[in-house]
Each structure stands twice: as C-alpha cells, then as structure tokens.
C-alpha distance (Angstrom), angle and dihedral (degrees) to the residues before:
residue distance angle dihedral
P1 . . .
I2 3.79 . .
T3 3.81 113.4 .
L4 3.78 132.0 177.9
T5 3.82 89.5 -115.2
S6 3.80 93.7 54.1
E7 3.81 91.9 45.4
L8 3.82 93.0 51.6
K9 3.80 90.6 46.0
K10 3.81 91.7 58.4
M11 3.79 90.8 50.9
L12 3.80 93.3 48.5
L13 3.80 93.3 46.3
F14 3.79 101.3 46.2
N15 3.83 114.4 12.3
G16 3.79 115.0 109.5
N17 3.79 149.3 76.5
F18 3.80 119.9 -82.2
F19 3.81 131.2 -166.1
G20 3.80 128.8 -159.5
Q21 3.80 142.6 168.1
D22 3.80 136.2 -151.2
E23 3.81 108.3 -139.1
I24 3.80 136.3 179.6
E25 3.79 132.0 -175.6
L26 3.79 111.6 -115.3
Y27 3.81 121.6 179.0
G28 3.79 90.5 -19.5
E29 3.81 94.8 -49.6
H30 3.80 131.5 101.7
V31 3.79 111.1 -118.2
T32 3.81 122.1 -166.2
L33 3.80 109.5 -138.4
K34 3.78 100.4 175.7
E35 3.81 140.4 5.8
H36 3.79 128.6 -153.1
V37 3.79 139.6 -167.6
L38 3.80 122.9 -166.8
T39 3.81 124.4 -169.8
I40 3.81 120.9 -164.9
Q41 3.81 122.0 -173.3
Y42 3.78 124.1 172.8
Q43 3.81 108.5 -149.9
G44 3.79 98.8 -173.9
E45 3.80 137.7 -102.1
G46 3.80 93.0 55.7
T47 3.82 95.8 -53.1
W48 3.82 120.8 129.0
A49 3.81 132.0 -173.9
F50 3.81 119.9 -153.9
G51 3.77 133.9 -171.9
I52 3.80 123.0 -167.0
C53 3.80 129.1 -172.6
H54 3.80 125.8 -179.6
K55 3.80 123.4 -177.4
C56 3.81 127.3 179.9
N57 3.79 119.9 -146.8
T58 3.80 96.8 -159.7
C59 3.79 133.8 58.8
N60 3.80 120.8 -134.4
H61 3.81 142.4 123.9
Q62 3.82 91.4 -76.8
T63 3.80 98.5 50.7
C64 3.83 100.3 34.3
D65 3.80 127.0 50.3
D66 3.77 137.3 -148.0
E67 3.80 91.7 -111.5
G68 3.79 91.4 70.7
R69 3.81 102.8 -96.5
C70 3.80 113.7 137.5
G71 3.80 118.8 -150.5
K72 3.81 89.6 -135.6
Q73 3.80 87.2 68.4
P74 3.82 104.1 93.7
E75 3.79 115.2 -110.8
K76 3.82 109.9 -144.7
L77 3.77 133.0 -171.6
Q78 3.82 133.6 -179.8
F79 3.79 125.3 -172.6
V80 3.79 141.7 158.9
V81 3.81 122.5 -143.4
K82 3.79 138.8 177.1
E83 3.78 122.7 -130.9
K84 3.80 115.1 -98.2
K85 3.79 92.1 3.6
T86 3.80 122.0 118.8
C87 3.79 107.7 -114.1
D88 3.79 120.6 -109.4
S89 3.80 108.1 -81.1
A90 3.81 91.2 -131.9
A91 3.81 91.2 62.0
V92 3.79 104.1 28.7
F93 3.82 96.9 91.5
A94 3.82 91.9 52.2
I95 3.82 90.5 47.2
V96 3.81 93.8 50.8
R97 3.80 90.5 45.7
G98 3.81 92.6 48.1
L99 3.80 93.7 49.8
S100 3.80 92.1 46.2
G101 3.81 89.4 56.5
F102 3.80 88.7 76.6
G103 3.79 90.9 56.1
S104 3.80 103.7 62.5
T105 3.78 135.5 -21.4
G106 3.79 112.7 -94.2
Y107 3.81 96.1 -13.4
F108 3.80 98.0 119.5
D109 3.79 95.0 43.4
G110 3.80 90.3 46.6
L111 3.79 90.6 51.8
M112 3.79 91.5 48.8
N113 3.79 94.0 47.6
K114 3.80 92.2 50.0
Y115 3.80 102.8 40.3
K116 3.80 107.8 10.4
V117 3.78 122.3 -145.9
S118 3.75 130.6 -98.9
K119 3.80 119.6 -136.2
Q120 3.80 90.7 -91.2
V121 3.80 100.1 105.1
S122 3.80 124.9 134.8
T123 3.78 140.8 160.8
V124 3.81 132.2 -175.3
L125 3.81 129.7 -170.7
S126 3.81 118.9 -140.4
V127 3.81 126.0 -178.3
E128 3.80 125.5 -168.8
T129 3.80 122.2 -172.4
G130 3.79 104.4 148.5
N131 3.79 106.2 70.8
V132 3.82 99.9 71.0
P133 3.84 123.2 27.3
D134 3.83 115.9 -110.0
S135 3.80 93.4 6.5
G136 3.77 140.0 86.6
Q137 3.78 146.2 174.9
L138 3.80 130.2 -135.1
V139 3.81 118.0 -166.5
F140 3.79 134.8 -179.3
S141 3.82 107.4 -159.8
S142 3.80 111.4 -164.6
S143 3.78 134.9 175.9
L144 3.75 134.2 -177.3
V145 3.78 134.5 176.7
L146 3.80 121.6 -138.0
V147 3.79 120.4 -140.1
T148 3.81 85.9 -106.7
G149 3.81 88.1 65.5
Q150 3.80 93.2 -111.0
E151 3.81 115.5 136.9
V152 3.80 122.8 -135.6
I153 3.82 117.1 -158.5
C154 3.82 119.4 -164.4
K155 3.78 131.3 -178.7
F156 3.79 126.4 -170.9
Q157 3.80 107.0 -165.6
V158 3.81 134.3 -173.1
N159 3.80 120.5 -170.0
S160 3.80 114.0 -170.3
T161 3.79 141.1 174.3
L162 3.78 130.5 -170.0
D163 3.81 90.4 -118.9
D164 3.80 100.7 49.1
S165 3.79 144.3 34.4
P166 3.83 118.8 -83.6
V167 3.81 119.3 -92.8
F168 3.81 116.3 -138.0
K169 3.81 127.0 -156.6
Y170 3.78 135.4 173.6
Y171 3.80 122.7 -153.9
R172 3.79 125.3 -167.0
T173 3.80 129.8 -177.5
V174 3.80 121.4 -174.9
G175 3.78 111.5 -179.9
D176 3.81 105.1 -48.7
Q177 3.82 94.0 -21.7
A178 3.82 113.7 100.6
R179 3.80 127.7 -176.2
E180 3.80 134.3 -177.8
I181 3.81 116.4 -155.2
P182 3.84 118.2 -168.2
L183 3.81 111.4 -145.6
L184 3.79 121.8 -149.3
L185 3.79 105.4 -147.8
T186 3.79 120.2 158.9
E187 3.79 130.1 -169.2
C188 3.81 117.1 -90.0
Q189 3.79 138.2 173.5
V190 3.81 99.8 -123.3
T191 3.79 122.3 85.0
A192 3.79 121.8 -131.9
M193 3.80 91.3 -109.2
E194 3.83 91.9 52.1
A195 3.80 96.5 44.8
F196 3.82 124.1 115.4
P197 3.83 100.2 4.6
E198 3.82 94.4 171.8
P199 3.83 112.6 113.1
V200 3.80 120.1 -117.2
T201 3.79 106.9 -123.2
E202 3.80 102.4 174.9
C203 3.80 138.8 21.5
E204 3.79 115.2 -153.0
Y205 3.82 90.8 -156.3
I206 3.80 100.7 46.4
D207 3.80 99.4 31.5
G208 3.79 90.9 39.5
G209 3.78 93.4 58.4
G210 3.80 95.6 -105.8
R211 3.79 91.7 148.1
E212 3.79 93.9 61.1
C-alpha cells in the first residue's frame, strides 16, 4: 500500500539532477568525448518523470550524420512512466536509446545502423525501497530484438541510500556476451532540459567535408 512515508522516501532517495562525462586518455591527456545530464523526479503514486540530455564534444562519422545533425547539438528527451507498467510503444524506442547513451558513446546507434531492430522493443521501470532500511533501487529493464533474431538486454540501475550519493550502473547483454559499465554521475544544479544552452555554430565533420 502507498503511504506518505514510502512516497517521501522515494523522493529523498532518487530525486535530483546528475551530470557525467565519458573520457579517454589520448596522448597522455584526458579527453572528454561526451557529457550527460539526467533528471529524476518522483511525482507520486508510482509515477516518475525523467529528463535525459546527451552532448558529444567531438565531430566524426559516429556522432554527426549526413542529414546535417551535429553531435555537439544536445540531444534531449523527456518522458513519464509508471512503475511496473510497460512503457508506451510510441516512446519506448527513444527511452531505450536515451538510457543506453549513458552506457557507451555511439554503441546503440552503431548497433542500430548495422543490424536494425525489429518491433520487439520493451522497457519496464521497477523501484524497490522496502528491503533495506534507508536505501532503494531503481531499475529500467529493457529488451530489444535485432532483425537477425538476436536479443539485446539492457539494464539502467540506480542504487541509493539516504546517507550517500546514488550509484549508477549500466548492464548490457548481447547473446552470451554480458558487460557491466559503472557510470560516474554526480549531483548538479542544472536539469537535463536546461543543460548546454550554448548554440552550435560549426561542425568540423559536416562543414569540413567529412561526408565526402
């Protein structure tokens, strides 16, 4: 049963804005490839609102497309879901794609471009706060089937306690290959929809003739 205590606990455990970066070491220097902002807001009675923003910091054939979209232009997504309810089929592909963007730069889009996806795509949100006092777990469990018949299983997981910052993880299983990807997201003041307001004036890939 829903109680005021359980409702407040979900808000205290998970509500907030979180910022992260994908970095690599290149020629002895740390280079930021991609930046992310995630907004989580519990609205009560099992309803959650999410905001996702991904922004690439480099231009290449993976991040920019031939239709003129530069990867440095922030990609933003907002959606509302109910716990333990299959997400609306019209939005589920965008949700799975948005959540996968925290896992690895360009992986999901690369997979889609190579294999394509059948119509078998689903994602369900589950939230558990009752097993351990002052802690909880939020999980998006997603699955999709490629046109080859191969199934891809993804999990976006948030473990949180009232005394510490949330811990984010991304799990991906393709066939018999499983991978766990820790995500370093820290609390920030800016929401996903407000992040990265600066306009993109030039794309090194498109304007530089990268499509030729």
